[in-house]
C-alpha positions, 0 to 999 in steps of 0.5 A: 584457533584458525578453526573457530574463526573461520567457523564464526566467520562461515555462520556469520556469512550464512546468517547475513545470506539468510537475511538478505533472501528474506521476502519484502511487505507488499505494497498495500493500501488500506482504506478504512471507511467511517459513517457520519457516527464514527463507525467503521462501514462494510459493503462500501465501494472504493475506487483509488486512481494514481495521480497521472502527473506523479504516478504511473496510470492505475485505477483500482476498485474494492469494497470494504470488509466487514472490519471497515476496510478496502485493501488496494494491491499497489506493488504494480504500481511500484514496479513501473518506476526506475529502479534508480529512483530512490524517491519512488512515491506514488500519489494517488486519488481516493473516490466513492460512487454515489449514485450515477456520480463518483465523488472525490474523498479524499488522497494519500501517498504511498511508497514501496513495502509499505502500507498506507493508510487513510480514513475516509468519512462518508457524510450524510 
């Protein structure tokens, strides 16, 4: 009887240890870009910057893929937050270059190990 109970506890310990070693999801943002006709658009340059008052410094540029979205790796931002800070929320702004200017087109919030998704629209 004790051998069965010991085996169950051993199996439970192995299972719990296995789940604790599981890799966490990456912290990313997907920015979808749609045109005035609501069609996903590829080859659009998107710039994401952190709001410096609330989030560590971050600037990254990406181009939308054939599916109409650009991917931004945000893990470096969350690595700069204190480990004790339970409210680790990144506040970001989205910009698009238009000729010689760069224009603000939106913003989003992101959390560690979660994919943030935002859709922006190109106006004619």
